N, C-alpha and C positions, 0 to 999 in steps of 0.2 A: 761505442755506445755511450750516450749521455748519462751522467750520473744523476740519480734521483735525489732531489733535495729533501733532507729529513724534515719532518714536521716539528716546528718549534712550538711546543705547548705553551711556553712562557709568552711567546709573541701572540699566540691566539688569545690567551687570557687577557693580555694587555689590550689587544684590539677590542675584545668584548667589553672591557671596562671603559675604554674610550668611547665606544658606541653608546653605552648607557649614560655616560656623562653628557654626550651630545644630545641624546634624547631628552634628558632632564632640562637642558637649556632651552629647547624648543618644544615645550610641553603641548601647546595647542596644535601646532603643525603635526607633531608626531601622533597625537591622539586622533586627529582627523584622518591621517593616512592609515593608521591601524584600523580605524572604523570600517573602511572599505574592505579590508581583508577579512575582518570579523564577520561582516554581513555575508560575503561570498561563502566563506567556510561554514558558517552557521547554517546557511540555507541548504548546502549540500548535506550536512550532517543530519539536520532535522528531517528533511524530506526523505533521505535514505532510510532513516530509522523507521519512519511511518510506513513507507511503501513496503519495506522488508517485513515489518510486522503484519501488515494486511496480507501480504503474499503468503507468509508462513501460516496464517490462519486459514487461507484458502486451501493450501496444500493439506493441512491437518483435517479440514472438513472433508476433503476428497478421501483421505485415509479412513475417516469414520464411515463414510458411505461404502468404502471398499473400491479397489481399482476395477472390479468387474461390473459395477453398476453403470448402466447407460440409460439414455432418455429418448423417448419419441416425442417430437414436437411438431406442431403445424409448420413452423418456420423458425430456424435458428438464426438469430441476428445478434451481432455484437452489441448493438444498442436497441432498446425497446422500440418496436414499430408503433406508429400512431394508429390505433384501431379504427379511427374515423377517416383515415386517409391512407389505406393500404395500397401498395403497388399491385398492379393487375395480376402478376404471377402469384401473389399471396392470396388475393381475393378469391381466385378460382380454386384454391385448395380447400377441401372439406375439413370441418372441425373434427377433432378426435372424438370417438364415441365409446361408450361402455361396451358395445358389442364387439368392437375391435380389441378391447382389453380381454374380453372372454376368449376371443380367438387366440390371442397371444398366450394366455394362461394355459391353453390346451396343448401348446407345443411341448414336446418331450425335452427340449433343450432349456426350457424356462423354469426357474424356481419361484420367481415372484414377479408380478406385474399388477399395476392398479392405476386407475385414473385419479390424478390429483389436480387440485386447483389452488390458486392463491389470490387473496384480495387484501385490501388495506382497510382497516376499521378500528374504531375506538372501543375499548372495554369499559363498561360502566356498571356501578352498583352502589346504591345508597348515596348518590350524589358524588361519588368519587369516580373520576374519569381519567383514562390513560391518554397518552398521545396516540397518533395513528400507528398501528402495529400490523405486522404481517400475520394474517389468519390463514391457516392451511385447511383445505378440504381434503381429507385423506381417509385412511382406514386403520385397523389395528396394527398394520405393518409399518407404521410411521417411523418407529425407532430403528427398523431394519435399514432404512435409508439415511435418516437424519442422526441416528445415534442417540445417546442419552438414555435415561431410564425413568420409569414410572415410580414416583416416590410415595404417592398416596392415592388411594382409590383404585380405579380400573380403567381399561380401555373400552372401546365400543364393543357391544355384542354384535353378532351376525345380524340379528333382527334390527338393531338400531342402524346398522350400515345400510341394510336393504331398504328400510322405510325412510331413511333420512331423518332420524329422530332429532329433536332440538336438545342435544346434549353436547358438552364441551369438556375437553381436557385443557386446563390452563397451564401455561408455562410458569413454573414454580416461582422464579424470581420476580416475574411480573405480578403474579397474584399476591405475593408477600409485600411487595412495594405498594400495592394498591389497598390491600385489606388487612395487612399486619398478620399477626399469628392466630387470628380467630379461625375456627373450623369452617372450611369452605365447601366440603363435600355435601351435596344436597341443596346448596343455596342457589338462588337465581341471579344471573348476571345478564346484562344486555350487551350484545356485540353488534355494532352497526344498526342499532334500533330493534334487533330481534332478541327475544327472551330465551335463554337457554339454561339448562340445569348443569351445574358443575359435577362431574363424576370422577375426576382425577386431576392430579398435578404431575406435570412432566418436567424433569430437570434436564436441560440441554447440556451436551458436553461442553467443557470449558473452552474448547478450541473451535467451536462452530463459528462461521463468519456470518455476521448480519450487518448490513449497511446502517450507518447512524440514522436513527429515527424509524427504522423498519425492522426492529428486532422481532423475533417470532413471539407472538402473544398467546396464541391458542390454536387448538386443532379441533375441527368439527367433522362430522361425517360428510363425505363428498356430496352425497345426494341432498343433504340439507343445504349446503352452500350453493349447489346448482339451482335449488328451488328458491332460495331466500335472498341471494345477492347477485349483483351483476358481475359476471366474470369476463375478463379480457381473454377470449378464447384463442387469441394469437400469441400473446406473450406469457399468459399465466395459466395455461392448461397444458398438462404434460403427462406422460406415462413413464414412471420410473420402472426399470426392468433389471432383474438380477438373474443371471444364468443359473441353471442347476449345478450343484457341486460336480466338479470334474469336466464341465463343458467350457471350452474356450470362448472368450468374448466374441471373437470374430465369427465363430460358428453360430452363436446365439443371435448375433446381429443379422447374419445372413438369413436365418430362419424367420426372424421377425419381419425383415424386409420382404421376404417372399410371401409371408402370410398377409401382410398389409396390401401388397400389390394385388394379390388374388382377391382380397376382400373389396378393394376399390376398382377391380376389373380393369387394371391397367395393362395395355398391350406391351409386348416386348420392346417396342421402340419408344414408348412413353417414359418420360422422366418421373421420378418419385414425386408424389404430392404430399410428402411429409419429410422430416429430417430425423436422422439418428445421430445422437451426440454422445460421445464418451466423456469420461472425466478428464482425459488428457486433452481433448479438444477445448473443454471449458477452461482448463489451465492455460493452454496455448493462447486462447483469446485474451485471458487476463494478462498473460505475460506480454502480449502485443500492446495492450493498453498501458501497462506500467512501463514498458520500454519507451513509448512516446512520452510518458510523463517524466521519466528519468532524463530523456533528451532535452525536454523543455527546461527541466530543473537545472541541468548542467549548463545550458546556454545562459539562463538567467544568472546563475551564480558565477559563471565565467565572466559575464559583463561586470558584475560587482568586483571580481578579482582583478579584472583589467583596469577598472577605475582605481582600485587600490594600488596596482602596479604603477600606473601613471602618477599617482600621488607620491609613491616612493621615489620615482625619478625626479619629480618636482622638488621634494624636500631635500633630496641628496644634492641636487644642483645648487639649491640655495645654500646648503651646508658647505659645499666646496667653495662657493664664492665668499661666504662669511669667514671661512677658516683658511683663506689663502696664505696669510702670514704664518699661521701654524704649520702649514704644509712646507713653506719655505724654510722655517726653522728646522723641521725634521729632516729635510733633504740636506741642509747645511751640516747637520750633525751625523750624516752618513746614511740616512734612510734611502733605500733604492726605490725605483719605480714600482717594483713588485711589492715592497712593503706598503707603499701608499695605496696601491690598488687593492691589496688584501684588506687594509684597514677600512676602506670605504665599502667594500663588498660585505665584510663582516657586519658593519653598521647597518647596511640595507637589509641583509638577511636576518639580523637581530630584530629589526623593526617589523618585518613581515612574520618572523617566527613568533613574536609576541602576539601579533594579530591572529595567526593561525591557532595558537594555543587558546586564546580567549574565544575564538570562533568555535572551536571544538566544544568548550564548556558551555557556551551559549546554545549551540546547536543541540547538544545532548539534553540540556534543560528544556528547550522548546519541544524537542521530540518526545520527552517524557510527559510534558504537560499535554501535548496533543494526543498522545497515546491514551492518557487517562480520560481525556474528553471524548475521544472516539471509541473508547473501550476496546483497544487492541493492544496486544503485547508486543511493543516495539523493542527489539533487541539492540544492544550497542554494536554498531558496525565497526568492529576493531580494525578490519582491513582498511576501510575507508578512512579511519582516524589516522592511521600511519601515512596513507597517501596524502591526506589533507596537510599534515605537517611538512612532508617533503615538498608538496606543491607550493605551500606558502613561503618556504625558505627559497625555493627555486625562483619564485616571482621576485624576491628581493635581489637575488643574484643577477637575473636577466635584466630587470629594469634598473638595477643599480650599476650595471656595467658601464653605461655611457658616462654618468658623472664621475665614476671611479676612474675611468681612463683619462678623463679630463684632468682630474686631480693629479694623476700619476705623471702626466705630460708637462705639468707646470714647470717653468724655469725657476730654479731656486732663487736666483738673484732678483728676477722680476717679482716673485712672490714675496720676498722680504721687503721690497719697496712698496708693496700694495697697501693702500690706506683703506 
């Protein structure tokens, strides 16, 4: 059995010192080479932090609503459908109705069901105007699905829900950013050009997910929204459903499906003209989207890392050529091919290791800036950080192998004659 060569720590330290000396001599070439590695690693780190932060908030939002909550929709689609150009199989589907909600509520398996809608509108009062925000048309069970709590005032009364009264519960952070600390209960605001009376302030849970520019701004009675605004009945009209305590989600879904099929008089061979969507399906859809996003991100950052690797090969080849006499002197003094090979591989891995470390710092900084701008909590991807360091060093070893082998094969006599 061949004997394993012991690791010579003094030799490793010497090679690292030689590597830094060589990098200082060729500052510009080294900087440009490192830049390619920095861009690749920083892209991976920043995108991973942002995507993971958004995914965590989606998961937390699902936990707020509870794993048993499911939704009835006209059509479930991974991307919003154009309401003016719907596919035929969607056009023939009837819209969800309040009578269907009443039928679902009467089921013994169901604890909560209601017809909700959503639209985009600006909130305005005394000349102060918000950006476009998500406005929900719902009922007093809003927090049962969305979480959060009422901090001031009250929710809608049964009479206000039935009549579709022009009253509104504002999202507290939005209200304070628009109107400051002044008393808001009882004052008039305009939402999408309609005048409503503020009856309460609602604080959303800190982990709820809202896409940038579409944060939840207010909640109004569904019937008021149905009467006063244009609703996209394909993408923004839905029935949130919660099973009664002790009832399995599958049993509740089966009961709802059967009730809706009977209400719509569908024959046994007919397909459903509605979709039932669970929280897991929503999460799976999001995971599918983020998986594609991650794949594109890895490909783009991989190209940047490849460019950095080619740069490493180029600078190491130039380094071997410019240091031919030095290699000859070292070989004449007893350095083996292995010593020369290790010297240049350490130099290449040092180059990319520096790029990887800088890329991690830049990526984390960019991820933090983006998370603040997008209002998401982006965690530090520690696992990916370790992988990024290993990959960056590996790039140096792989792409530095060819010039390092070239240096190791140089004839010492020819090297000493080199001018």
